[in-house]
Structure formats: C-alpha cells, structure tokens
SEFI-591493 format. One record per residue (C-alpha): x, y, z. Coordinates in steps of 0.25 Angstrom, whole numbers, padded with zeros to 4 digits, always signed. Each point is the difference from the previous one (the first is absolute). Layout:
! residues N
XYZ...
//
This chain:
! residues 357
+0295+0330+0459+0005+0013+0007-0009+0012+0000+0002+0011-0010+0009+0012+0004-0008+0012+0006-0001+0012-0009+0009+0008+0009+0011-0010-0002-0002+0000-0015+0000+0015+0000+0013+0001+0007+0006-0010-0010-0006+0007-0012+0005+0014+0004+0014-0005-0003-0003-0005-0014+0003+0008-0012-0012+0006-0007+0002-0008-0013-0001-0013+0008-0012+0005+0008-0007+0002-0014+0002-0015-0002-0006-0003+0013-0013+0007-0004-0003-0011-0010+0003-0011+0010-0012+0000+0009-0010+0010+0005+0005+0000+0014+0014+0004-0005-0006+0010-0009-0007+0007+0011+0012+0002+0008+0010+0002-0011-0008+0011-0006-0001+0008+0013+0015+0000+0000+0002+0004-0014-0010+0011+0001+0005+0006+0013+0012+0006-0008-0003+0005-0014+0011+0006-0008-0003+0004-0014+0010+0005-0011-0005+0003-0013+0007+0006-0013-0010+0009-0007+0005+0004-0014-0008+0010-0007-0005-0010-0010-0007-0008+0012-0002+0010+0011-0010-0008+0008+0005-0006+0013-0007-0013-0002+0007-0008+0010-0004+0010+0011-0014+0000-0005-0001-0015+0000+0005-0001+0014-0010+0010+0005-0011-0007-0007+0003-0013+0006+0000+0007+0014-0014+0006-0003-0005-0014-0004+0005-0006+0012-0002+0010+0011+0006-0009+0011+0014+0003-0006-0001+0014+0002+0000-0002+0015+0014-0007+0000+0007+0010-0009+0011+0007+0009+0009+0006-0011-0004+0005-0014+0011+0005-0008-0002+0005-0014+0010+0005-0010-0003+0004-0014+0012+0002-0009-0004+0010-0012+0008+0004-0012+0009+0012+0002-0006+0014-0003-0013+0006+0004-0010-0009+0006-0013+0008-0005-0004-0011-0009+0000-0010+0011-0009+0008+0009-0013-0006-0005+0005-0014+0003+0008+0000+0013-0009+0008+0009+0000-0007+0013-0015+0002+0002-0003-0008-0013+0009-0012+0005-0003+0000+0015-0014+0005+0001-0009-0008+0009+0012-0007+0006+0001+0000+0015+0012-0005+0008-0004+0000+0015+0013-0006+0004+0010+0008-0009+0013+0004+0006+0009+0004-0011-0005+0007-0013+0010+0004-0011-0004+0006-0013+0009+0006-0011-0002+0003-0015-0011+0009+0001+0007+0013+0002+0010+0008-0009+0012-0007+0006+0013+0007-0003-0006+0009-0011+0000+0015+0003-0014+0005+0003+0000+0008-0013+0000-0013-0008-0011-0006+0008-0011+0010+0002-0011-0010+0002-0003-0002+0015+0003-0013+0006-0012-0009+0002-0005+0001+0014+0002-0011+0010-0005+0007+0013-0013-0007-0002+0006-0014+0002+0009+0005+0012-0012+0005+0007-0007-0013-0002+0011-0008+0006+0004+0005+0014+0008-0012+0003+0012+0004-0008+0013+0001+0008+0010+0002-0011-0003+0009-0013+0009+0001-0012-0003+0009-0011+0013+0002-0007-0004+0009-0012-0012+0008+0006+0006+0014-0002-0012+0007+0005-0007+0004+0013-0010-0010+0005-0013+0004+0005-0003-0009+0012-0010+0003+0012+0006+0000+0014-0007-0013+0003+0007-0008-0012+0011-0009+0002-0001+0001+0015+0011-0011+0003+0010+0004-0011+0014-0004+0005+0009+0002-0012-0001+0008-0013+0009+0000-0013-0002+0010-0011+0004+0014-0005+0001+0011+0010-0012+0007-0005-0009-0012+0002+0007-0002+0014-0003+0014+0004-0015-0003-0002-0001-0014+0006+0009+0001+0013-0007+0011+0007-0009-0005+0012+0004-0015-0003+0009-0009+0009+0011-0002-0011+0013-0004+0006+0008-0004-0013+0001+0009-0012+0007-0003-0013+0001+0012-0010+0002-0003-0015+0002+0009-0012+0009+0011-0006-0008+0012+0003+0003+0011+0010-0006-0003+0014-0006+0013+0005+0001+0005+0014-0016+0000+0000+0000-0015-0003+0010-0003+0011-0008+0008+0010-0012-0007-0004+0007-0014+0001+0004+0004+0015-0015+0001+0004-0002-0015+0002-0008-0005+0012+0012-0009+0004+0015+0004+0000+0006-0003-0014+0012-0009+0004+0005-0006-0013+0004+0008-0013+0004-0007-0013+0006+0010-0010+0007-0011-0008-0009+0002-0012+0004+0014-0003+0013+0008-0001+0001+0008+0013+0008+0013+0001+0006+0005+0013-0010+0012-0001-0012-0009-0001+0006-0008+0011+0001+0012+0008-0015+0004-0003-0004-0014+0004+0007+0000+0013-0007+0014+0003-0014-0007-0001+0003-0014+0003+0010+0001+0011-0006-0012+0008+0004-0010-0010+0007-0012+0006+0004-0008-0013+0005+0007-0012+0003-0007-0014+0005+0010-0010+0006+0000-0014+0009+0013+0000+0003+0008-0013+0015+0000+0003+0004+0010-0010-0010+0010+0007+0006-0004+0013+0014+0004-0005-0005+0014-0003-0007+0000+0013+0013-0004+0008+0009+0010-0007-0009+0012-0001+0002+0004+0015-0015-0001+0003+0002-0011+0010+0014+0000+0005+0001-0009+0013+0010+0003+0011-0005-0013+0007+0011-0009-0005+0008+0004-0013+0004-0012-0008+0015-0003+0000+0008+0007-0011+0005-0013-0006-0014-0005-0004-0003+0001-0015-0012+0007-0005-0008-0013-0003-0015-0002+0003+0002-0001+0015+0008+0013+0001-0012+0007-0008-0009-0006+0010+0006+0008+0012-0007+0012-0004-0013-0006+0004+0003+0000+0015-0008+0013+0004-0012-0006-0009+0000-0013+0007+0001+0007+0013-0014+0006-0002-0006-0014+0001-0001+0000+0015-0004-0015+0001+0007-0006-0012+0006-0014+0004+0002-0007-0014+0006+0006-0012+0000-0008-0013+0008+0006-0012+0001-0013-0007-0009+0004-0012+0010+0012-0003+0008-0002-0012+0015+0003+0000+0003-0002-0014+0011+0010-0005+0003+0005+0014+0007-0012+0006-0003-0008+0012+0005+0003+0014+0008-0009+0010-0002-0005+0014+0007+0012+0006-0008+0010-0008-0013-0007+0004+0004-0001+0015+0004+0014+0000-0014+0004-0006-0007-0008+0010+0007+0007+0011-0002+0013-0006-0015-0002-0002-0002-0006+0014+0005+0013+0006-0009+0008-0008-0012-0010+0001+0002-0007+0014-0012-0009-0002+0007-0007-0012+0003-0015+0002+0001-0006-0014+0005+0004-0013+0000-0007-0014+0010+0006-0010-0001+0000-0015+0011-0011+0001-0011-0009+0007+0008-0001+0012-0008+0002+0013+0005+0007+0012-0006-0001+0014+0003+0007+0013+0004-0009+0011-0003+0002+0015+0014+0005+0001-0003+0011-0010+0009-0006-0010-0005-0001-0015+0002-0015-0004-0001-0004-0015-0008-0012-0006+0004-0002-0014-0011-0004-0010+0001-0014-0005+0007-0001-0013-0012-0006-0008-0008+0013+0004+0010+0010-0005-0003+0006-0014
//
C-alpha cells in the first residue's frame, strides 16, 4: 500500500476545491478536516441581510463564536469581509445590535491581511438623517497590526488612530473623510474613494501625507467633476494609475466655460460633440499629474451623450500625451484600451465583445 499524501500536497489540492465541497470533506476524516478547515477559514466573506424585524447578525456572531472556541482557527484567517445589508432609512434602531465590538470582541487575528466592514455607518443617508455616531472600529484596527488592506465603505467619519496603528497598511477604500484620517503617516500606495459627498481640500491634503508615495487612485465609486479632479491633481500629483468615473455633464460645462481652453492640440472641427470631444477639456487637468502613466475612464457612463470613435479617441490620446508626457495607457468609456508604442504611436486594443456592456 502506498504511503498517504503529505499534508502539503493535500493542502495544494484542497486550495482548488470549492468551499461547499470542502465542507463535505470536513465530515470524511479528521485528517481531512484539519486541512480543509484551515483553508476554509483563511478567507471569510459574510453577507447578511438584516431586516428591522431581525436586526441581529447571527451568521457573523456564530462565525466569531466558532473562532473563539477553536483558537487555532484565528491564526489562519487572512481575509475577513463583513457586509450587513440593512433596511433603507435611518439605522439608529440597528445600533445596539450591529456594534462591531459586540461581535468581534476578544477575536484576535494575528495573520489578518484584508479587513472589510460595511453596514455600520450611515451609508448614503445624509448626516442629518443619521445623527447617531458610527460604532467605533479603531480598537479592532489597533489590535490587528498585520492588516494590509482596509475597506470601510460607509464609514463617513474621521477615525481616531494612534501613529502606531496599522503600520503596514498598503491600501484603503472608503469615504474621503475617513481616508483623510487613516492615510497620514502610513505606507498606503492604493486609495479608493467612495461616496457622493464633497471632497474637501483639507481631506486631500491629509491624504497626501502618506509615508510612502501614493501611486494608484481609484475614483470609480464616485461621480467626479473636472473641478474635483483638478483639486486631486494639486495634492496627489504623484499618482501613476488613475481610474475615474467622470460626471460628463459637468465636464461639458467645464469644457465650454472657457476655464481651461487648451492650445496644445485643438480637436478637428469635423468631430462631433460626443463624449470624447467633451473630454478634451481635461488636458490641463491631466497635465498636473506629473507621473501619470495609466488613465482608466471605463467606469464613465456615456448614456445620452453618445460614444466616440477611433479617430476621436486617438486624437484625445495625442492631445493628452502632449499635456501629460508620462501618459502611456488610456482606457476610454468605450472600453477600448490605447497604449503608446515605442515609436510614440497610439495603438488601440478593442475590448472583447463579451466584456462590452
């Protein structure tokens, strides 16, 4: 009889097995269960719908209770993502039951790399409809220095962290007011902003105080006006990769207002005033990003404005390239990707048909 496979080989095999199949392996043998549960608990993703009639996140609480009862599981958790979907309207009634301290208290995750939490803040509600402060989460972050990636998508308040908290944080995703309190003094290189609220110059200035250069900026989860993009460029000019969802109707006003006329390369008169023509007014704004190499406009909606064509897109690439010499890649709302060749010619790479919306 051949010898059994070593645990390392079984782990490599089980890592490619679907979670529901791993749960069946837990019941087959003790040896399999020890390996399978380490893989299952390495990535925990919980989504719970919490109606007002049942506001307690039992699934999350049960998971944390299991980890407390089996401490060895806490050592393997690398990703912990919690999303609580509450009923629309004010969340005041939920506050006693969705406090993170009540759920995560005593849970320690020494190997945690990714932490995401949503459903505890006011979400898209205006502040006047949610006067209750968001339950604090700083205590958990302070106790988990291993976190590299933090996502707090509805935490619309400043966070009170000490300088020693989150010493290895590499990316953050959340509202601007939270980002302005998290980024200073931390080596964040990837920032994703969310929400529909005005981003203040003060918040942008604080975001620029990272201990490592901020290289990647994702603004696809908010509607960005040219004026906001101008303020972003003024404070985060070292960004190398920019992904943005432009508010094109604001861009139209910006382009025609005379604020930013560009003599670098006017568009041919025969081009129509489609989405790409509107984008020409962004040339001076993009030029303020001194290190920008990748510009992704694919999240931008062109509904009601009209798509451009290859000639318009190529002309824009050339225009932007003169205003921003570091630019080497552009993805348009059409999903077509353009790259600058070694011969300084912009080459299109159309998106596959199955990926077009």
